N, C-alpha and C positions, 0 to 999 in steps of 0.2 A: 697744335703750336703755330704761332706766326712772329717772324724775325722781328717785325715792327713794334709788336706789343709790349710794354712793360708788364713782367709778371712779379708779383710780390710773394715771399716766401710763404710755401705753404698751398701756392696755386697749383692745379692739377692740368694737366694737357695731354692731348695724344700727338705722338709722334712715330712715324714708321710702324705703325702697329702696335705701339707699347704705350700704357700712361706712364707719365712722368711727374712727379712732386718737385717743384722748386725748393731749395734748401734757404735761400733768400733772394733779395730783389735783384731781377735779371731782364735784359734785354739782348737781343741777339746771338745769344749761347746757345748752340744747338743741341738739344738733350742726347747725351751719350759720346757727344765730339768735341768737350770743350774742357782743357786742361783745368779749370777751377772746380770742375767736377759739382756745380752747382744744381744739377739734376738728379735726383733719384728715380731708379729704373723699377717701376711697381709691376713690371711683366706686362704679358700681352693682353691688348684690349679686350675685353669679354662682350657677351651679347651675340644676338644675333641679327641685330639691325643697326646701321649706324643715323637712322633717321628716329627722332624721338616721337611719341605719339603727338598728334595735334595738341596745342593748348600746355605743351609741358615747356617750362623753362629749363634752360640746361646751362645759365649762368652760375658761377660759383654762388653760393649765399654769403651773403655779409658776416664778417666776423669781429666781435669787438677788439678782440686780442690780435688781430692781423694788421700788418701796417700796409696800407696800401698807397702806391704811388699815382702822380697824375696821369690819367686816362685809362686806370683800371676801372673795371666793368663788375658789378654784383648785382644781385636779385636781393629785394628786401620787400617785405611787407606781405598784406594779405587784403586782395589778391597781390601776387608778386610784381614788383615793378623792376624797370631797369635803371640802375643808377650806375653814373660816371663819376669819377673823380676827378676834381679839377686840380688838385695837388696833392701832396703826400699827406696823407691822415691816418690816424690811429684811434679807435674809440669814438669817433664823430658818427653818429647815428644818421643813417640816410634820411633825410628830409624832418631831421629833428636837431638840427646844431643852428647855432647864431652865426657861424662863419660862411655857411652857405657853401660848403667844400663840394657837396654833391648834386648833380643835376640828375633830373627825373626824367627819364626818357620814354615815359609811359609804362603802360600794361607789360609784362614780359608773357611771351615773346614778342619783341618788336624790333 
């Protein structure tokens, strides 16, 4: 979790040893410590390593039904590319929309 990152509903983060899911768009709301209750606690983080294997993209996969705010970062394509939203968007496929809402940051992880 990063206080300066804008998270869309459905975004999953780790914070204080737990994974959390955003119920709606949020920025700066600390998981487990905000009166709006924007985060759902999914329990303790699992796994034996916090470092993914080389070549593994850990960004959330783009979902057509998810609303993304400007600055949101996702992975999409094969091979997976890292994409950054320029403004709010929903249903606009990264690399395949006339508005140019997504910026291709290259092959993930990068």
